[in-house]
N, C-alpha and C positions, 0 to 999 in steps of 0.2 A: 348196242350196249355191252361194255365189256364184263369180264368175267367178275371183277371186284364188284362192281355195280350190282350186277344180278346175285352175287351171294349175299350182299348187305340187303337187298330188296327180301331176299328169302328169309334170311336172319330175322326181319323185321316181323314178317309174315307169321313166322314160325314164335315170336314173342307174343303175336297179337291173339293167338288160339291157345297160348300154352296156360299151366296154371299160374303162371306168374300173373300179377295184377297190375293196374296203372292208375295213375291219377293224373289227369288234365293239367298241364303248365305252360305259361307263356314266360319263357326265359329269356327270349330275346325280343331286340328291338327291329323296326323296319326305318328305311328312307326311300320316301318316294318325292316325284318331283315332275317339273315340266320343261322342256328345255325349247326355247322360242329364239327367235330372232328377232331383230330391232323392230320389225314390222308386225310382231305378235302371230307370225307363223311356225308353226309346229316344226321342230327339225328332226327327223328321224335317222337314225343310225349315229347319233352322236355318241362316243366313248364316254361311259360313267366311270370313276374309279373313287372308291371309298377304301382308306389308308388309316388303319388303327394306329393313334399317336404312340402307342405304348408298347404294342407288340410288334409292330409293321405288318401285320395281316391286313392283305388286300382283298378287296371284292370288289367285280369288274360285270358289268353288263353295256347295253347300248340301249338309247330311247328308241320306242317303237316307232310305227308310222303315224301317231298322232302327238310325236314327242314326247311320250311319257316313260319313265323309268320307275324300276322299283329294285330295292336291293333290301331282300327280305332276311329273316333268320341271322341278324347281325348280332355278335357278341355285344353285350354294353360296353360304353366306352368312349373315348373322345377321338373324334376322326376329322381327317381332311377329306374333302369332298373335289374333285378334279373332273373337269368336263373340258373335253375337246373335238372339234369338228374341223374337217378340211375349210380352208379358208376364214376360218373364226379365230379369235385372239382366245388362247385358253385361259379358262376360268376355274380358280381355286376358290372355295371357301373351307377357311378353316376353324378348326374347334367345333365341329358339329356334334352336338351331344346327341349321343344313341342310348335310351335307356330300356328295359325290360318292359314288355305290355303297351309299348308306344310306337306313334308312328310319326316319324320326325318328315315335315314336310320342306323341300329343299329347291324351289321353282328358280330357273336361272334363264336370264335374258341375254345371249351370246351376242358381240360385238363382231362387226367384219374387220381383219385385220390380218397381220402376219403371226404366225405360231411362235413366235419370239417374243412376242408383246402380249405377256402373260396379264391378266387380271387377277388381284388377290383381296379377298375381303373377309372379315372376322364375322362368325357366325352370332346371330345374337343368343345371349345366355339365357332367356327365357323365350319359350316358343309356345305358339298358339296351337292348342289341340283342335288340328283342321280335319281329320280324316277318321275320327271315332266319335261315337255317340254316347259313349259310357260317361260316367261320373268318376274320375279317379283322382288320388292325390298320390305325388312321388316325394318320397323322403331319402335323402341322398347321404354320403358318407359326411360331405361338409356339414349337415347339419345335425347329424349324430355324434359328429366328434365336437361340434364348435356350442352346442346349446346345453344347458343344464339338464341333465338327468337324474331327476328324483330318485330317492331310496337306493335301490340296487343298481342303477346305472342302466335299466333297461330301456331299450330303444323303442319300446311298446309305449312308453309314455309320450312320445312324437306322434303318436296316432291322435291323442286330443286334438291335433291340428287339422285334422281331417274333416270337413265339412259333413253334418250329420253324426258324429261320434259323440257320445256321452264321455264326461269325463273318466278316464281309467281309474281302476282301483285294485288293490291286492286282492287275494281270494283265498278262500282256504287257509290253511295252518303253514308256516315254515316248515314243519316238520312231514306234513303230509304233500307239499309241492315246493320242493327246496329251489325249484327254477324260476319261481317267483313270477308266473306269468299274471299280467294284468288283464283284467277284465273291463270290456267295452261293450257297449250296443248302438250298432250303427244301424240308422235308418229305420228305428222302430223294431228291429229284429232282436230275437235272441242272442244272447251273448254266444251259445254253443253252436250257432249257426254259422259264425265266423271260421274261415279255414286256412290255415297258414301252410305253405310250401317251400321250403329252404332248397334252394337250387334243384327243386322238382322233386324232391321227397315230401311225402305227406308229413304233416308233424301235429300230432294231435294227441292228447291224453285221453285214452278210449275211456276210463271211468269217470274221468272229469272234464268233457269235451269243451268247456268252457276255457280249459287252458290250453295254451301252445306246449306241444310236448317237449320240444327244446328249444329254449329261449337263448338266440345268438347274442355273445358278448358283443358290446357296442363296436369296440375295434377290428371285429370281423366282418361288419355289415358293410355292404357297397350301395345296396340301393334296395327300397322298401316300397313298392307298387302296390297301393291299395285301392282296388275296385270296389264301388259302394253300390252302383245301379246300373243295369240294362248293359253288363258285360257281353263280351263276344261269347259266341255258342263255342269256343273252346275252354270257355272259363265254368264250368259247371261243379257239382258236388260243394256249393257253397250258398246255404240260403241267406245269408247276410252279407258280410264282406270277403270278398276273394283277396288275400294277402299273399303277395309273392315276393320272397326275400332272396337278394343275389348277394352271395359271399364275394369277398376281396380276393381278388388273382392277381399273379406276378406281372412284370413287366420286364422289359429289356435293360430297366435300369434298378438296382436294389433299391428298396424302400422299407421303411418300417416305422415302430416306436417301441419305446418304453414308459411306462407311466406307473404311478402312484395315486390313489386318492385316499384321506384320511378326514375322519370327523370324530368327535368323543362330545361326553357330556359337557365339557367345559366350554364348546362351541355350540351349545344347544340353549335355547330360551327354556323358562321354568313353563310345566302346562299350567294352563288356567286355572286347573283344579287341583293343583298339588299345593297340599296343606304347606303353612308356614312352618319354617324348621325343620322340616324334612329335605335333605339333601336330594339332588336328582339322582337318578339310578345311574350306575356304571353304564357308558356305551361306547364302546369303541370298535369302529368300522374302519377296515383296510381293503383296497382292492387295487391291486398291482396285477403288472403283467407286461406284454410286450408282441410285437408282431414283427415279423421279416419275410420280404417277398422277392423274387427275382428272376433271373434266368437262369435255368440248367443247362440250355443250349439255345444261343440266340434266335430269336424270330421263331423258334421251333417250341422249345420245352420251358414252361414256368411253374413256379411253385408260389405258395404262400403260407404261412403259419402263423397262428396266434395262441399265446396262453393268456388266460384271465384267472386270476385267482383273488377269493375274497374270504376274509376273515372277521367274524362279526362277533362281537359281544353286546349285544344288544338289549339292555337292562328295561325292563317295562314294569310300570306299576298299574295298579288298578284299585279302584275303590269298591269294596263289597259288603253284603250285608250278614251278620252273624247275629247269633240270637243275644239279648243281654241275659244278665245272670237270673232276673226275674223269669223271664220267658222261658229260660232252661227249665226253671223249678215248676213251672206251669202256674205261676202267679200271673195273670191278665188282668189284675183288678185296676192298674192304672191307666188301661188302655180303653179306648172307646166302643170296641168291637166286644160283642157279647157270645162267648163260649158256651155252646151248646152241648148237653150229654146225648152222645149218640145212641146211649143205653135207654133212653126215653123217648116217648112219642113211637109215629109209625114207620115204617120202611121206606115210605115216600118223603121222610123228613119233615112231617108236619107233628104238630102236637109236643114237639120237644122242648124239655126244660132248661134252662141254664144251669152251670156248675155255680153252687153257693159262693157267693161274692167274687165270682170270674176267677175262680182258683179250682186248678185240677187237683184231687188229691194224691198224695203222694204214693199210696198205693194202688193208684190206677195210672201211674206211670211206666210205659214198659221198659222193663231191664234192657232190652235189645237197644231201645231209643236212648238210654242214657249211655250204653256203651258206644253208640255211633256219635252221640254228640259230644262226647269227650274229646273228639278229634277237632272240635270247633275252637279257634283262638278266641281269647277276651276281646270286646270291643276297643277300638283306640281312639273312637271319637264317641261323642254323644249321639243319642237319637236309636230309633228302632231299627233303621235301615240306612243303607251306604255309610255303615259305622267301623269298617274296618279298611286299613289301607295296608297292602302287601305288594313287593314287589320281588323280582328275580332276575337273573342274568341267564338267559338260554345260550347255548352252544348252536354256532352255525359256521362250516367250514364247506367251501365249494370251489372246485376247481373244474375249469374247461381246457380242453386242448382241440384245434382245430387246424385242419389242414387242407389245402386245394391245390391239385394240379391242374393246367391247362397244356393241351398238345396239340399241335398244329400238324397232324399228319401228313399234310401235303395241302395241297391248295384248294382241294375239294372237301377235305374232310377234317373237322376239328373235334377233339375228344375232351373232356375235364371230368375230374372225380372231387369229391368233397367226402372228408370224414371227420365227425366232430363227436368227443365224448365228454359229457360232465358227469363228476362224482361229487356228491354231497353227504355229511354227515350232521345231523342237525338233532335240537331236543332240548328239554327242560325239565323242572322238577315242579310237582304240586306243592302249595303252600301248606296243606294241611297235613304233612307227612305222610304216615299210611294211610290216611284217610284221603289223601290226594289233592282234591278242591282245586281252584284255579291255577293256571299256570301262566300269566300275563305274558303275552309276548311271543307263547310258543305252545306247546303241548306237552304234557307232563310223562314224558318218554324218549326214546330215541328213533330216529328216522335214517336209514341208510340207505341211500339211493344214485343209482348209476342210469344213465340215458345215452345211448347212441343214436347218432342220425348221418346218415352216409347217402350219396347219390353218385351215379355215373352216368354221364350224357353225351351226346354226340349231335352233329349235324354235318349234313353230307350233301354236298352239291352236283347233282347230275347234270345240271346246266345253268346259266345265269336265271333261266325260268322255271325250274323244278328242284324242289330243295326237301329233305327228309331230315327230320330232327326226333330225338327221342331221349328218354330218361329211365332209369330202374333206380328204386330207392329202397333205404330198410331203416326203420326206427326201432330201437327196442328199449323199453325200461324194464329193471330189475330191482325192486325196493322189498325193503323189511321193516315195519314200524312195530315196535312192542312197548306197550304202556310201562311206565315204572314199576306198577304191582303185577306184571306179568310173572304167572306162575307161583305167587303166593296165596296161600290157604288162608283165608280168614273165615273158613266155616265153623271153625272151633273157637276162634277169638272170639266171635261176634255171637255165636250160638244160633245161626239163622238155618234152618232146614232147608235142603235144595241148593243151598249156595256151592259153587265149586262144581268139579266134574273132572272126569277121566282124562281132559286134555289140558294143557298148559293155558289155552286162550281162556277156558272157562274159570281159570283161578285167578283172582284178584278182588279188590274192594268192590262191593256193589255200588251199582248206580242209584244213589238216592235223591230225589230230586222235591225239595220243598219250596213251593211257589213262593217268589218274593223273596227267598234268602239263597246264597251260594250252597250248591250242592256237593255231593261227595263222590267219588270214582273218578276215572279216566273217562276220556268220550267214548262213545259207544263204538266208533269206526275202529278202535283199537282193538287186537292186533291186526296187522293187514301184510301179507305176503302176496306181492303181486308181480306178474311178468305181464308185459304187452308188447306186441309187436305188429306193424303195420308193413306190408310190402307193397310200393308202389312202381307203376310203368306207364309211361304214354310213348305214343309214337303217330308224328304228324307229318303230313305230305302238305307243302305250298306250292302251289302252279300259277305262274302270272300267264295271262293270256290277253293280251291287248289292255282294254281299261279295265280289264276284270283281275282278282287276286283271287283265287279260289283255295279254301285251306280244308283239309279232311283229317279226320283223327279217330284215334281209340283210345281210351285212358280208364283207368280202375285202380281199384285199391283192396287189398286183402287184409283183414284186422284178424287178430289172434289174441286171446284173453286166456290167462290161466290165474285164478284170484282164491286164496283163502283168506275170508275177511265175513265173519258171522256177525255183520254190525245191524242187521235188521232190527227194529225197535229199537230198544236200549244195549243190544249186543250180548255180549256169552257169558257175563258174570251174573247177570240176574240184575234187576231195577225194581226199584218201589218209588211209585208218585203220590205226592201228597197235595192237594189240590184245596183242601179246606171244606166241601161239602158235607161230610159226616158231622161237623161241629157247627154247621148254620142249620136254619130252619127253612123249610119251605113257605115261601111268602114274604121272608125277611130280606134283609140286606143279603148282597151277594155276598159270597165268602171272599175273606183277604188273606193277607199274609198270616196274619193272626191265627185265624182260623185254621189255614194250612200245618202252621207249627204244632196246634193243639191236637190236630189229627196224627201227627208224626208222633208226638208225646205218648199217645195213648196206642200207639203202636197198631192202627188200622191205617191201612192204605186203599186209595181208590183205583190203582191201577200196577198190576206185577206184571213183569215180561222177562224172558230169556230165550235167547238164540242159540241153534246150534249148526256149525259146518256140517252138514250130514253127506253132501255130495261136493266135491271139488268143482267150482263154476269154471267153466271152460267154453266161451262162447267162440265161434268162428263166424266170420260172414265177409261178403263178397261185394263190392260196389262197382259197376261198370258203365261207360257211357260212350258214345259215338255222336260226332258231329259233322257238320257241313256246313261250309260258310262261304259265301261270295261278298267280297268288298269291291262293289262298283262304282267308278270314278266315272259319272254320268256325263258330266262337263267339267269345264276348269274351275267352276265353283261348288258343284255340287258331288257329294259323295254318299252313296247308299250301301248298307250294309244289311245283308238276309242272311241269317243263320238258322238252322235247327238242328236241335240236341236230343238224342235219346239217352235215356238213362235206365238200369235196370238192376235193383237191389233185390237179389235171391235172398229167401228166408235165411235167417239165422240159425246155426246149428251148432252143435258140440262136438268137442273130443270124442275120438273113439266109436263114430259115426251114429251119434245120438243126436237126438232134436231137441225142440223147445217142449215147454209145457203150455198145458192149456187146461182151464176148467172149464167145465159144464154147467152153468149155475143152475141148470133143471134139474141135475142130479145128485150136485155137490161132489163129482167125482173130477180127479186131476188125472188127464192121459199125459203119460211120458214118451216123448217120442224116441224110438230106436229101442223101446224095453218090451217085453212080452209081446211081440208082434204088432205092436202101435206103430203105426208109420211114423215117420221123422217130422211130418209136417202137421201132425195131429188135427188135420184138416183147416191149416191155417193158409191162406195164399196170401201172393203179394200181386200189386199192378204189372202187367207186361205193357201199359200204355203212357208212358211217362214221356209223352213228347213235350219238347221246352223250344218255343219259337224265340227267336231273337231279332229285331229290326232297329235300326239306329238312320239317321238321316243327319250329316253333317253338311254346312252351307256356310262358304266362305263370302260373306257381304262385301267384304273388302279386305285388302292387306291387314287392317288392323281389327276386324270382328268378325265372330264366327256365331252362328246360330245352331243347334244341336238340339236332337229329341230323340229319344230311345225309348224302346220297351222290350221287357223281357221275362223268362219265367225261370228259377232256380227251384229245384227241389232239394227238401231238406235231408242234408247229410248224416243227419245224428246217427252213430253207430248204435243198433240196438244193443250191442254190447252191456250198456248202460243200464236201460230200463228194464231190460230182460237178462241180467247178470244171473240172477240165481234167488227165485222166490221157492216156494214150497215145492218139492222136498229138497231142493239143493239146500237153502237157507231155512231153516225150520225156526222161526219165530213163535212162541205161545204167548199171547197178550191177553191176560186176565182181566175183564173191565167189571167196573161196579154196574149193577143194573139201573141204577139212575144217578142224577147227579148230587143225591145226598147219601148215598150209601156206599157201604167199602166192598172192595173185591178180596180182601183177605186181610192177614194181620202178619207183623213181621214174626210172630211166634209160630204162625204155621207155616211161613217160610214160600220157597218157590216151589209150585207143583212140577214134578216130573216132566221133563221134555224131552220127548223121542222122536225116532223118524220111523215113516212107516216099512211094509214089505215091498221092495220094488218088484218083484219077480213076475208078477202078472203085466206091468208097465200101465196099471190103472189103481188109483189109491183114493181113500176117501178123505176129504180136507177137513182137518179138526175144526171144530168150531172158534178156538182160540189162536189158529195161526195164521198170521198174515200171508195175503195174498193177491198178486198182481198176474192178469193174464189177459191176452188178446180174446176177442171173440173168434169164435168160427167162421170161416170165411175170410175175405180180404182185409188185411191191414190197409188203412189210409194213409199213406205216407203223406207229410205235409208239404205245400210248396209256397213260393212267394213270388208275386207280380210285382216288377218294380218299373218305374218309368220316371223320365225327367223330361225338362223344358229348359235348356241353358243358353245364356248369352254371354258370350266371354269377349273381352274388348282388353286391346293392348294400350297402354297408358304410356306416358313418358317415363323416362329412367328406367327403360327395359322392364316395367312392371306388368302384370296381367291380372284385371279383376273379372270375376265371374259372378252373375246372379243366377239362379235356379230355381224352378219348383221340383220338388222331388217328392216322389209317394211310393207306398208299398202297401200292399194287401196280401196277408199270410192265411192261407185255408189249412185246413185239416191239421192244425196242429196237436201234438201227440200228447196226451194227458189220461191221467186216470179219471174214471167215474165210478163213485163208489154207489154199487146197487145195493148196499145193505147198510145205508144211512137210515136213520131214524125220522120219526113225525115228530113235530115239536109236541112237548108234555107225553108222547108216548114211550118215552125211554127206551130202554133194551128191548122190552117185549113188542115194542113197534118195528124192531128192525125186520123188513121181509124174510130175510134168510136165519134169523133167531127162530122165527114161528114155524119156519121148514125144516132146519137141520139143526137148530140151536146155534146158530152162528151168532157169533157176539163182536169178532173181529172187523175192520174193514176187508170189505170183497171190491178189490179195485180191477175192474175191467177197463182193457187199454185198448186207445185207438187214437186215430186222428180224427179230431170231432171239434175244437175250437178254432176260434179266428183271432185277426188283429188287424188293425191298418194304422196307417202312420202319413201324415201329411207335414211338408216343411217348406219354409223358404230357406235358402242355402246361398250364402255369399262367401267369396274367398279372395282373397289378395296374395299374390305370390310374385316374387322376383327372385331368380337364382342370383348365386352371388357374383357381382360384378361392380367395380368401382367403389369396393370397401363395402358393399351393402348387401345382405339378404334378407328376404321378408317372406314369411309362411304363415297365414292366418286364416280363419274363419269364423263366421257368424252364422248360427242356426236359430231360427225360430219354429217350433214344431209342437206336436202333439201325437202320443202315442198312446192307444187305447187296445187293450187285451181282456182276457179273461184269466189268466195266470201269467206271471212271470219268467217261465220258463218253459222248456217244453221236453217230452222224454220221462224224465223222472220229475213230475209235476202234478200238481193235483187243484183243484179248483177248492174255495170255500164254503160254497153253498151247493150241496148234492141232492137236497131236498127239491124236486121238480117244480113246484110253485113258486119258487124264490131264485130260482137258478139264474134268472136273469141279472140277478144282482152282482153274478161276478163279473159284468162287463164293465168296466170302468178306466180311466185313466191308468196306464202302465205304470209299476211301482218304480220304473227306472226312467220315468220321464221327467226331461228338464225343459221347461220352457223356453228359456232363454240360455244359449252357450256360447260365450265368446272367447277365443284362443288367439294369441298373436305371438309368434316366435321371431327373433331378430339375430343378427349378426351383424355386429356395426364396428369397422375397424376407423380409429379414428385418424382423421385425415393430416396425420403429421409424422416426420420421419422418412426414413429412406424409400424412395419411389412412392411418397405422398403428395398432395398437393402442397404441403406447407412444411417447412423446416425438413427439406429433404437431403441435406448435407451439413456435414460439420459435427462438432460435438453435440450440439444441441439436439440435430437428430438421433443421436445415440442414446440422449437422457430421455427425452420426452417422447420417442417414436416407439411403433410397437405394440401400443394399447389398443384392447377391444372390447366392448363392451354388448355382451349377447344375454338374450333372457328369453323367457317365457311370461307372458301375463295372460291371466284366466279370471272370468267372470262369469257365473252361472248360477242359475236358481235351483232351490232346492226339490227333492224326491217327494212325493205324495207320501202317506201313509193313515193307515186305517184305526180307527179309535175302537179299540175292543173293548169286552165284559165279559164276566163268568157267564158260564152257560149252563149253569147248574138250575135257573129257573126255566131256561130252554127245554132243556131234557130232551135234546135231539141228537143223538148219537152221530159224530161225524159230520157235524154243519158248525158252522162258525158263528160267533156271536158277537154282535157290535151293541156300542152304546146307544141309548136314546140322544137324540138332539133336541133339546128342549129350546133352543134358542135359533131363530130363521137365519142368522149372520154370525158367525163365529169371530170373534175380534183376536187379532195379536199383540197382545201388549209386548211381545218379544223379550219376556222376561228369562235371565240366565240364572241358573245356580239355585242353591237351597232358599227356599222362601218366596222364589219367583216362578211364573209359568210361562212358557215359550206362547201359549195360547191360552184364551178364557174358558176354563175348565169348568167354569159353572154353565157353560151351553150345553154340558152333558150329564147324564145321570144313568148309573145303574139300571139293569133291566129286572124289575122285580116280579112283574106281572108273571104269572105261569103261562109256558107253551106260548111265548110271545117273543118275536125277532126283534132287535132294536131298530130303532127308525134310520139311526146315520148309515152312511153306504162306505163301500170298499175305497179306500183310497182319497179320503174325504179333505185333508188337511196336507200342509206342506211342512217338511224339515227346513231348518236355514241352509241357504245359498251361501256360496263361498266365493271370495274376491281373494285372488294370491298373485303374486310376483316372484318368479325366481329369477336372480339375475347372476351372471359371471362375469368378474372383471378379470380380462386376460393380458398378461405382460407377455411378449415373445420376443427372446434373444436370439438373435442370428449369429450363431458361433461360427460357423463357414458358411459357403455359399448354399453346401446342400444339407446342413445341419443346423437344427433351431432348437431351443428348449422352450417352452411355455410354462409361465407359473401361473397357477388360476386359483382366484377365490370366488367360491361359490356360495350364493346368499340363495337358501330354500324357504320362502315365505320371506323374504325381505323386509318390509314392513310389520311382519310378527302380528298380521290380522289374526283375529280369532277364528278357527273353524271348529263349528260345535257340531255334535252328534246330536242324534233326533233324541225328543222328549218321552219320557214315559208315556205309553198309549194305552194303558187298560184303565178304565175308568171304576176297574175292582181294586185297584191297588194305589188308595188316595196319596199315599207318601211320596210315591214318585210319580203319580198322574200329572202330565203336561211339565214335568222339571227335566230340564237339561242339565245332567250331571258329568257329561265327559267332553273331552275336546280332542283334536288330533292337529298335527300338522305345525306345533310352533316351530319358530324360525330356528333353521339348522344351518352351520355356515361349515363348509367343506373345502380343504384346501388340497391342491393338485399340482403335480409336476410330471409334465410329459415332453419327452424327449422325441422329434420326428427327424428322419431323414429320408 
């Protein structure tokens, strides 16, 4: 072995044991095959050469004694395969497609003849999956560039075409996450279990791990490989889908693009609920940019660069509930809800008397409440609710710059590097002025965000049977978000004691929440000052020995977070909640929005909160994985894959040699790792037995049919930095609650009690009775894992199409979530909370561990055809059922903590969709130059070059729970549902005011004391969706190498109505069962793209 190879091995060993860490990644493809003569006898020693058509890179090997050959670690691209042997005619197969995380089989039968008598055939555009047992879908640059991409032209919208995927949707706000990553649940797993890697670099938003950290612009995407079940042992640290994204590379020819896409409100249909006579809000979207790639040194060094800019002024509208003049003055005489005087009767809410005439006397109305409600606008429509229409035009500017270099250092060593940076500025204004209020389409404030993603990778060939590859990656996000009231002091303006504070983050309008009405203040998560970093690295060794392909590797990741964001509870400015109990009567009707507003007018509040960032939040954590795998070609038809992966997730720590925090429930003491002699682990451990077996079989029944089955375990990669980011005492949130559902926790006049932090010197502090808390138990944290399995039959059809049908299932165990050990007993109120009795604790006491479970079963079918002869197809249909106990993990909780009814949490998942059908297509009309009809002459130039592309979607709605007021239940920290009084619930499918989506008479409020409602979790379904996005494209060939596409894209072409869900609370009769909003009205977008 030469000195260079030895040095490279030493370097890789150094990386594997160094503080850098890694993330497993499948960046390359493989070509395998069998060389036979005309009698089907194996041909050993045949020369096999693969040549990249874009870069002229050459891979060489020879067939073994069984006639088998393997070319591994191939850079994705289009290749020509040449096989030669003495006494046989050379064989060439052109346009062999090699993509990431796939094995392309090219079996060859050689013919006797002269070496000058060459045989040349073209490879099939669409290949069977013959040698891997996983379920995966590949999206290529042709699909990404040719199919209509809704919204922000995000490639992730095409993951809808993956079997087992729920329709993707936007998540969080544009101010919070300007990358606009889309959320999807795959095979019944939680969205934050999906992991994306870009050219080998892990890309995750640590605080919001259901977001990809860096959303690659569409024009930079070469290939997206989505593995959903039974992946190889190399693919770990992904409990749901493992998503591999490969960016575009340069070739020996210069190629690139320039583009502009535009839409505005004049090209958009009216919202279904937009009132007559009101203009559509301003809406301007421009996405523009370009790419260029080519050789720096032919056959050796290549580059590719992309710029993508977005400027959007997306006006948004909303219908909100504001109080009428009578309600503001305390006059409830015209409504049917009785308003009771909380100054009468008993403390438990019984024995109260109504206000005379159902009118609150003027001298009883709080002066502070009058000051606050003065920020409300007057209604613009009739009715007590949904009576005010508002709009605004948020700011959104975003730029991406991406560059990639590929270097063929020599015939044995190839190196690549990618660097990308996204910068975004976004924000909006509240519609209630200094009182803030709603901010449709955005958040009331500004967000300044920068995300970098970079990677350096290589592959080194020691011999045709021994190869090494590796990647080092880094991602960083820096973000500053401030509410529009940041630093403004309202303590004097409103006269509320305890408002504001010494920090600018504590100054601003308080969060005032009045049940049924639009509230005041900015969202609790503002302000935010965030820095997040992820270091990744992987090294893998591939060894081919006869019928076996062995692969070994190490990978891992290091996450680092530094956050200032005191968002626990209702945030740092102070909050007051009004739910109506104090103006209702025990044993009577459930409190509604009128009771809530009456409570507000009286200045009584049933909940007061305020948070303080006492210690900067600085989680640090590592994730490691080692694997070994053997892919064994048992015979010409059968391939067996066996793999074992071991993962280790050391316990999270904090910066400056500090550890995590742990509450001892028996003593109400919090132990602070690394302070005052307390060990960093505070008595918490992690498992060192996380072994994940993988097994798969692929059987080639004949040349057109493959049968596959596979099983694997994946551990939940959730960064603990999210759920354990910082509770008490890092973030101190004091949560003052009423003793029962009919009492008050305080008044506006008495204000916010002081919020202070503890003395940290001893490392052990007492948990205040009103402080929110999440803590792991002493002992081992149980990290979740998912078992996945599939049985698949795949068949090649005429016209180069491939269809598959599969049974796919998953079982998730030890899903991480809270369990509130301080929840109350029905009818017991605050006094029944166990830790109130022991320590006076009234706040939730969430002990955190992996203890929940979920399962999923599905029938999945797919149809795919790579682009050839003017047609591409990619579609899927999934019939499935997902069952769980909560719809997320990590930062998650259950609805029922009371042990005797805990089983009620298990139900159909909130993201479950029984039927999902998605079909995408690219179709070039068969007329014009090079086509079947009118291929020459003037007519060819006039009618040629047209294409019709699109995506059709149809899927059923998600389930929801029918809720009710919990006042009569009086069981703190437990959910209340309505009583179901009809066995069968009819769906009249009514839309809008005066109509209901479901039969609301099938449900009733719960008025009996200490009783849970009889309806269950996720009992009913929201409306489904039928949608067609269509693109009409006309290509103009300017020169042989330069063309221009004019595109007209029609999102929701037929303008079918897409409705949001109905009101779900039986205690809000005005909105119960009523659908009052819609989305996705038809939008036309025009685009112009120059390609060369």
